[in-house]
C-alpha positions in Angstrom: 12.5 -61.9 -57.2 11.7 -65.6 -57.4 10.7 -65.7 -53.8 8.6 -62.5 -54.3 6.8 -64.2 -57.3 6.0 -67.2 -55.2 4.8 -65.1 -52.3 2.4 -63.1 -54.6 0.9 -66.3 -55.9 0.4 -67.7 -52.5 -1.2 -64.5 -51.2 -3.6 -64.7 -54.2 -4.4 -68.3 -53.3 -5.2 -67.2 -49.7 -7.4 -64.4 -50.9 -9.6 -66.7 -52.9 -10.2 -68.8 -49.8 -10.7 -65.8 -47.6 -13.3 -64.3 -50.0 -15.2 -67.5 -50.6 -15.0 -69.2 -47.2 -13.9 -66.5 -44.8 -10.6 -68.3 -44.1 -7.4 -69.3 -46.0 -7.6 -72.6 -47.8 -6.5 -75.5 -45.7 -3.9 -76.5 -48.3 -2.3 -73.1 -48.8 0.9 -74.2 -47.2 1.1 -77.2 -49.5 0.4 -75.1 -52.5 3.1 -72.6 -51.5 5.6 -75.4 -50.9 4.9 -77.0 -54.2 5.3 -73.8 -56.2 8.3 -72.8 -54.1 10.1 -76.1 -54.7 9.6 -75.8 -58.5 10.8 -72.2 -58.5 13.8 -73.0 -56.3 14.9 -75.9 -58.5 14.6 -73.7 -61.6 16.6 -70.9 -59.9 19.4 -73.3 -58.8 19.7 -74.6 -62.4 19.9 -71.1 -63.8 22.6 -70.1 -61.3 24.5 -73.3 -62.0 24.4 -73.5 -65.8 23.4 -70.0 -66.9 24.7 -67.5 -64.3 24.8 -64.6 -66.7 21.2 -65.1 -67.9 18.7 -62.2 -67.7 17.6 -62.2 -64.0 13.9 -61.2 -64.9 13.0 -64.1 -67.2 12.5 -66.8 -64.5 10.7 -64.6 -61.9 8.2 -63.4 -64.5 7.5 -67.0 -65.6 7.1 -68.2 -62.0 4.7 -65.3 -61.2 2.6 -65.8 -64.4 2.4 -69.5 -63.8 1.5 -69.0 -60.1 -1.2 -66.5 -61.0 -2.6 -68.9 -63.5 -2.9 -71.6 -60.9 -4.7 -69.2 -58.6 -7.2 -68.1 -61.2 -7.9 -71.7 -62.3 -8.4 -72.7 -58.7 -10.8 -69.8 -58.2 -12.8 -71.0 -61.3 -12.7 -74.6 -60.0 -14.6 -73.4 -56.9 -17.4 -72.3 -59.2 -17.5 -75.7 -61.1 -17.5 -78.5 -58.6 -16.6 -81.8 -60.1 -14.5 -80.4 -62.9 -11.3 -79.3 -61.0 -8.5 -78.4 -63.3 -6.0 -76.8 -60.9 -4.4 -80.1 -59.6 -3.8 -81.2 -63.2 -2.4 -77.8 -64.2 0.0 -78.0 -61.2 1.3 -81.4 -62.5 1.7 -80.0 -66.0 3.6 -77.0 -64.5 5.9 -79.4 -62.7 6.5 -81.2 -66.0 7.2 -77.9 -67.7 9.7 -77.0 -65.0 11.4 -80.4 -65.4 11.8 -79.7 -69.1 13.1 -76.2 -68.3 15.8 -77.9 -66.1 16.7 -80.3 -68.9 17.1 -77.5 -71.5 19.1 -75.3 -69.2 21.4 -78.0 -67.9 21.9 -80.1 -71.1 21.9 -77.4 -73.8 25.2 -75.7 -73.3 25.3 -73.9 -76.7 22.2 -72.8 -78.6 24.0 -73.1 -81.9 23.7 -76.9 -81.7 20.1 -76.6 -82.6 21.0 -75.2 -86.0 22.2 -78.6 -87.1 18.7 -80.1 -86.7 16.8 -77.3 -88.5 15.2 -79.5 -91.2 14.5 -82.3 -88.8 12.6 -79.7 -86.7 10.6 -78.7 -89.8 9.7 -82.3 -90.6 8.6 -83.1 -87.0 6.6 -79.8 -86.9 4.8 -80.7 -90.1 3.9 -84.1 -88.7 2.6 -82.6 -85.4 0.5 -80.1 -87.4 -1.1 -82.8 -89.6 -1.8 -85.4 -86.9 -4.9 -83.6 -85.3 -6.7 -83.8 -88.7 -7.2 -87.5 -88.1 -8.9 -87.0 -84.8 -12.5 -85.7 -84.0 -12.9 -82.0 -83.7 -13.1 -80.4 -80.2 -15.4 -77.3 -80.0 -15.2 -77.0 -83.8 -11.4 -77.1 -84.2 -9.2 -80.0 -85.1 -6.2 -79.1 -83.0 -6.2 -81.8 -80.3 -5.1 -85.4 -80.2 -7.4 -87.2 -77.7 -6.7 -90.7 -76.4 -9.2 -91.6 -73.7 -8.9 -89.1 -70.9 -5.5 -87.9 -72.2 -5.3 -85.0 -74.7 -2.5 -83.0 -76.1 -2.3 -80.0 -78.5 0.7 -80.8 -80.8 0.7 -77.4 -82.4 2.0 -75.9 -79.2 5.2 -78.0 -79.6 5.3 -77.3 -83.4 5.7 -73.6 -82.9 9.1 -74.0 -81.1 10.3 -76.4 -83.8 9.2 -73.9 -86.5 11.0 -71.1 -84.8 14.3 -73.1 -84.8 13.8 -73.9 -88.5 12.9 -70.3 -89.5 15.9 -69.0 -87.6 18.3 -71.4 -89.3 16.8 -70.9 -92.8 16.8 -67.1 -92.6 20.2 -67.0 -91.1 21.5 -68.6 -94.3 19.3 -66.9 -96.9 18.9 -63.5 -95.4 21.2 -61.8 -98.0 19.3 -63.2 -100.9 16.1 -62.0 -99.4 17.4 -58.6 -98.5 19.5 -57.6 -101.5 17.2 -58.3 -104.4 14.0 -56.6 -105.6 12.7 -53.2 -106.5 11.4 -50.2 -104.6 7.7 -49.2 -105.1 6.7 -46.1 -103.3 8.0 -46.5 -99.7 8.3 -50.3 -99.8 11.3 -52.4 -100.9 9.6 -55.4 -102.6 11.4 -58.6 -103.4 11.6 -60.3 -106.8 9.1 -62.9 -107.8 11.5 -65.8 -107.5 12.3 -64.8 -103.9 8.6 -64.9 -103.0 8.5 -68.7 -103.3 9.2 -69.5 -99.6 6.7 -66.8 -98.4 4.0 -68.1 -100.7 4.6 -71.6 -99.5 4.3 -70.6 -95.9 1.1 -68.7 -96.8 -0.3 -71.8 -98.5 0.4 -73.8 -95.3 -1.2 -71.0 -93.3 -4.4 -71.3 -95.3 -4.2 -75.1 -95.3 -4.1 -75.3 -91.5 -7.0 -72.8 -91.4 -9.1 -74.9 -93.8 -8.4 -78.4 -92.4 -8.3 -77.6 -88.7 -10.5 -74.5 -88.7 -8.0 -72.9 -86.2 -7.6 -69.2 -87.0 -5.3 -68.6 -84.0 -2.6 -71.2 -84.8 -2.6 -70.2 -88.5 -2.1 -66.5 -87.6 0.6 -67.4 -85.1 2.7 -69.5 -87.5 2.4 -67.0 -90.4 2.9 -64.0 -88.1 6.0 -65.6 -86.7 7.5 -66.2 -90.1 6.8 -62.6 -91.3 8.3 -61.1 -88.1 11.5 -63.2 -88.4 11.7 -62.4 -92.1 11.5 -58.7 -91.4 14.2 -59.0 -88.6 16.5 -60.9 -90.9 16.1 -58.6 -93.9 15.1 -55.2 -92.4 12.8 -54.7 -95.4 9.3 -53.3 -94.8 8.1 -54.8 -98.0 7.8 -58.2 -96.3 5.5 -56.7 -93.6 3.2 -55.3 -96.4 3.2 -58.6 -98.3 2.6 -60.6 -95.1 -0.3 -58.5 -94.0 -1.9 -58.6 -97.4 -1.6 -62.4 -97.7 -2.8 -62.9 -94.2 -5.8 -60.7 -94.8 -6.7 -62.5 -98.1 -6.5 -65.9 -96.4 -8.4 -64.9 -93.3 -11.2 -63.2 -95.3 -11.5 -66.1 -97.7 -11.7 -68.8 -95.1 -13.9 -66.7 -92.9 -16.6 -66.9 -95.6 -16.0 -70.5 -96.5 -15.8 -72.1 -93.0 -19.0 -71.9 -91.0 -17.0 -72.2 -87.7 -14.7 -69.3 -88.5 -17.6 -67.3 -90.1 -19.6 -67.6 -86.8 -16.7 -66.2 -84.9 -16.3 -63.3 -87.3 -20.0 -62.6 -87.0 -19.8 -62.5 -83.2 -16.8 -60.2 -83.4 -18.7 -57.7 -85.7 -21.7 -57.7 -83.4 -20.8 -59.0 -79.9 -24.2 -58.1 -78.4 -26.2 -59.4 -81.4 -27.3 -62.6 -79.6 -28.9 -60.5 -76.9 -30.8 -58.4 -79.4 -32.0 -61.6 -81.1 -33.3 -63.0 -77.8 -30.8 -65.8 -77.5 -29.0 -64.4 -74.4 -25.4 -63.2 -74.0 -22.8 -65.2 -76.0 -19.3 -65.8 -74.8 -17.9 -62.5 -76.2 -20.7 -60.5 -74.6 -20.2 -62.2 -71.2 -16.5 -61.5 -71.5 -17.1 -57.8 -72.1 -19.5 -57.7 -69.2 -16.9 -59.2 -67.0 -14.3 -56.6 -67.9 -16.8 -53.8 -67.4 -17.8 -55.2 -64.0 -14.2 -55.3 -62.8 -13.8 -51.6 -63.0 -10.5 -50.1 -61.8 -9.6 -52.3 -58.9 -11.7 -55.4 -59.5 -14.3 -57.3 -57.6 -11.6 -59.4 -55.7 -10.4 -62.9 -56.3 -13.3 -65.3 -56.0 -16.0 -62.6 -56.1 -16.6 -62.3 -59.9 -19.1 -64.0 -62.2 -17.0 -64.7 -65.2 -17.9 -68.4 -64.9 -21.1 -67.4 -66.8 -18.9 -67.4 -69.9 -19.2 -71.1 -70.0 -17.0 -74.0 -70.9 -14.0 -71.8 -72.0 -13.8 -69.7 -68.9 -10.6 -71.5 -67.7 -8.9 -71.5 -71.1 -9.8 -69.1 -73.9 -11.5 -66.5 -71.7 -9.5 -66.7 -68.5 -8.2 -63.2 -69.1 -11.8 -62.0 -68.5 -11.6 -63.4 -65.0 -8.3 -61.5 -64.5 -10.0 -58.3 -65.7 -13.1 -58.8 -63.6 -11.5 -59.8 -60.3 -8.2 -57.8 -60.4 -9.6 -54.9 -62.4 -7.9 -52.6 -64.9 -4.9 -52.3 -62.5 -4.4 -56.0 -62.2 -5.0 -56.6 -65.9 -2.5 -53.9 -66.8 0.1 -55.5 -64.4 -0.3 -58.9 -66.1 0.0 -57.4 -69.6 3.1 -55.4 -68.4 4.7 -58.7 -67.2 4.2 -60.2 -70.7 5.6 -57.0 -72.3 8.7 -57.2 -70.0 9.2 -60.9 -70.8 8.9 -60.2 -74.5 11.2 -57.2 -74.4 13.9 -59.1 -72.5 13.7 -61.8 -75.2 14.2 -59.1 -77.9 17.1 -57.6 -75.9 18.8 -61.0 -75.8 18.4 -61.4 -79.5 19.8 -57.9 -80.3 22.8 -58.6 -78.1 23.7 -61.8 -79.8 26.3 -61.7 -82.6 25.4 -64.8 -84.5 22.4 -64.5 -86.9 20.8 -67.8 -85.9 20.8 -67.0 -82.1 19.5 -63.5 -82.8 16.6 -64.7 -84.9 15.8 -67.6 -82.6 15.6 -65.3 -79.5 13.4 -62.7 -81.3 11.3 -65.5 -82.8 10.7 -67.1 -79.4 9.8 -63.8 -77.8 7.5 -63.1 -80.8 5.6 -66.3 -80.2 4.7 -65.1 -76.7 3.8 -61.7 -77.9 1.6 -63.0 -80.8 -0.3 -65.3 -78.4 -1.0 -62.6 -75.9 -2.1 -60.2 -78.6 -4.4 -62.8 -80.3 -5.9 -64.0 -77.0 -6.4 -60.5 -75.5 -7.7 -59.1 -78.8 -10.2 -61.9 -79.0 -11.7 -61.7 -75.5 -11.8 -57.9 -75.8 -13.6 -58.1 -79.2 -10.8 -56.3 -81.0 -10.2 -59.2 -83.4 -12.2 -62.4 -84.0 -11.9 -65.0 -81.3 -9.3 -67.6 -82.1 -9.4 -70.2 -79.3 -5.7 -69.9 -78.3 -4.4 -70.2 -74.7 -2.9 -67.3 -72.7 0.7 -68.2 -72.0 1.3 -69.6 -68.4 -2.1 -68.5 -67.2 -4.8 -70.4 -69.1 -5.6 -74.0 -68.5 -3.7 -76.3 -70.9 -1.0 -78.8 -70.2 0.6 -78.5 -73.7 0.7 -74.7 -73.5 2.3 -74.4 -70.1 4.9 -77.0 -70.9 6.0 -75.4 -74.2 6.1 -71.9 -72.6 8.5 -73.2 -69.9 10.7 -74.6 -72.8 10.5 -71.2 -74.5 11.7 -69.5 -71.3 14.5 -72.0 -70.9 15.7 -71.3 -74.4 15.6 -67.6 -73.7 17.6 -68.1 -70.5 20.2 -70.0 -72.5 20.3 -67.3 -75.2 20.5 -64.4 -72.8 23.3 -66.1 -70.9 25.3 -66.3 -74.1 24.5 -62.7 -74.9 25.4 -61.3 -71.5 28.4 -63.5 -70.9 31.6 -61.4 -70.6 34.4 -62.0 -73.2 35.0 -60.9 -76.8 34.0 -64.2 -78.3 31.1 -65.1 -76.0 28.4 -64.7 -78.7 30.6 -65.1 -81.8 29.4 -67.4 -84.6 30.6 -70.9 -84.8 33.9 -71.1 -86.5 34.7 -67.4 -86.0 38.3 -66.6 -85.3 39.4 -64.7 -82.1 
């Protein structure tokens, strides 16, 4: 399956050259060799240190990463002088290197539980740092030092998942066994709402200070999902949706940047009617429509008209235009399969921390895909997040490889034969 994933990516790379130049790219062999070496190294590490891991996790990651490199290369051809594919390949290599370190060095996921509060502190620092740097395209989510830039929130989401899993594994009984029932919802007592209100305040704070709707929704959504999994109480879902809606609506009116995105979402074609031309959302919708069922073919679309975010926020529009509804559905199914395998690993684990961590990591990928796809399809306001593995972004591709590495470790523990393979630390035989 890993070899098949590499082959599909290489064939896509060749198709771009064939459609644009009438012949395969001269460096197709080098591209295939580079991606193949990275995939082979990851496969050897998994077979060595995690032989019982879910066999679909790594091939899906390789295929998505390879397709992302192909689409970015295709968009590079339409923007001479601003090539991003070589840098993305280097970031992918770094991501695979960290994947190898996690798989090889992390022998037991339960070790991470000891560093839960340290993870929370580091995550808080990473979230605050971008506030002291100039905004990029209206959002303060980047740390820029000369030509080098990094998005610390991408790393913070993994640290927060570790902290949430450790916190909820300890306090799940207090959160689940108290409260009252109102209609169909089991609502918690007021004193138990403290942590949730604190997370909500952080959600609104990030939204106000960094004007980043996507990151805020991701962090708060992650906490609500993990809270529901830990307690099995639907009241938390109701409370989470209500608080998220209040925060989003309030900041949507107070922040001009967020308000502008809400306005474009409510009327994607409004800029055309006003004589200002098609905005990014309108161009994205045109790209999806032009792709039809089977797509225009790699290299033959016009999604570059979207503008500066074609390789990042709106890269899914290129997938929809050039691979069509069939290709877009295949990509979304790959994400769905990756997420479901993460959930399956969590359900199979017997220790609460591992179960919550696996489900939380899979939920991160699911939330990002939903937020990105919903934004470019005008189902929800645009958020500016990156599509996992496919969109341009070094921080994103590195953290997603770390997420897959942790899921590999967790699934290896869950699937390992033996009565005590996934037993909690300190459990007796």
